[in-house]
C-alpha positions in Angstrom: 20.6 -2.1 -19.1 20.7 0.9 -21.3 22.6 4.2 -21.0 22.6 6.3 -17.8 24.0 9.7 -16.9 27.5 9.3 -15.5 28.3 10.4 -11.9 29.6 12.9 -11.1 27.6 14.6 -13.8 29.8 16.2 -16.5 29.4 17.2 -20.1 30.4 15.2 -23.1 32.2 16.8 -26.1 28.8 17.4 -27.8 27.7 19.5 -24.8 25.2 16.9 -23.5 25.5 15.0 -20.2 28.1 12.2 -20.4 26.4 8.8 -20.4 27.9 5.4 -19.7 27.1 1.8 -20.4 27.8 -1.7 -19.1 29.9 -1.9 -15.9 30.2 1.9 -15.7 26.4 2.0 -15.8 26.1 -0.4 -12.8 28.4 1.8 -10.8 26.4 4.9 -11.7 23.2 3.2 -10.8 24.5 2.2 -7.4 25.8 5.7 -6.7 22.4 7.1 -7.6 20.6 4.6 -5.4 22.8 5.1 -2.3 23.0 8.8 -2.8 19.2 9.4 -3.0 17.0 9.8 0.1 13.5 8.3 -0.2 11.1 11.2 -1.0 13.6 13.2 -3.1 12.2 12.0 -6.4 8.6 13.2 -6.7 7.5 10.6 -9.2 9.2 7.7 -7.3 9.0 8.7 -3.6 10.1 5.3 -2.3 13.3 5.1 -4.4 16.6 5.5 -2.5 18.4 4.3 0.5 18.1 6.3 3.7 21.8 6.4 4.6 21.8 10.0 5.9 20.1 8.9 9.1 23.4 7.3 10.1 25.4 10.5 9.7 25.5 11.8 13.3 25.4 8.4 15.1 28.2 6.5 16.8 29.6 3.8 14.5 28.8 0.6 16.4 28.5 -3.0 15.1 24.7 -2.9 15.5 24.5 0.4 13.5 26.7 -1.1 10.8 24.4 -4.2 10.6 21.3 -2.0 10.3 23.0 0.2 7.6 24.2 -2.9 5.7 20.6 -4.4 5.8 19.2 -1.1 4.5 21.7 -1.3 1.6 20.9 -4.9 0.9 17.1 -4.2 0.9 17.7 -1.3 -1.6 19.8 -3.6 -3.9 17.1 -6.3 -3.8 14.3 -3.8 -4.6 15.9 -1.5 -7.1 19.0 -3.3 -8.6 18.0 -6.9 -8.9 20.7 -7.6 -11.5 23.4 -6.8 -8.9 24.3 -8.5 -5.7 25.8 -6.8 -2.7 29.0 -8.5 -1.6 29.9 -6.4 1.4 29.6 -2.9 2.9 32.3 -1.4 5.1 32.0 1.7 7.2 34.6 4.2 8.4 34.1 7.4 10.4 36.6 10.3 10.1 35.6 13.1 12.4 32.2 14.3 11.0 32.3 12.2 7.8 30.9 8.7 7.3 32.5 6.8 4.5 30.7 3.7 3.2 32.5 1.4 0.8 30.1 -0.9 -1.1 31.4 -4.0 -2.9 29.0 -5.6 -5.5 29.0 -7.9 -8.5 26.6 -9.0 -11.2 24.0 -11.4 -10.0 24.7 -15.0 -11.2 22.3 -15.8 -14.0 21.6 -12.2 -14.8 21.5 -12.1 -18.6 21.3 -8.4 -19.3 22.7 -7.8 -22.8 26.0 -6.0 -22.9 26.5 -6.3 -19.1 29.9 -7.7 -18.2 29.9 -11.1 -16.7 33.0 -10.5 -14.6 31.9 -7.2 -13.0 33.3 -6.7 -9.5 33.2 -3.1 -8.3 33.7 -1.0 -5.3 32.3 2.5 -4.8 32.7 4.8 -1.8 29.9 7.0 -0.7 30.7 9.9 1.7 28.0 11.3 4.0 28.6 14.5 5.9 30.7 17.6 5.5 
């Protein structure tokens, strides 16, 4: 893994976008993947995870299973060096919060990538 722009985007002291490496890079990549709708990136229209489709739906066990499968498929396709451990869903009025737990895939030998990475990020969909 190289360097990626940190999320949320902010400027570094040299007035360029702040970049991150190693474990922070993995977190930024997961945030980009889960926050991107397929079709939003012209040069890679199949990139992303269509989580917005769950925004106005009742949070049922079957809906959670479909959303978790969609996240798993996105990890498998776009982030093969990471493994999804779990995804948890919570609805607060009009907001859907998705907590994603992931780790480095066993046997992934990416230089500089921490071997003990365990991370949780939370994606909020809605107003």
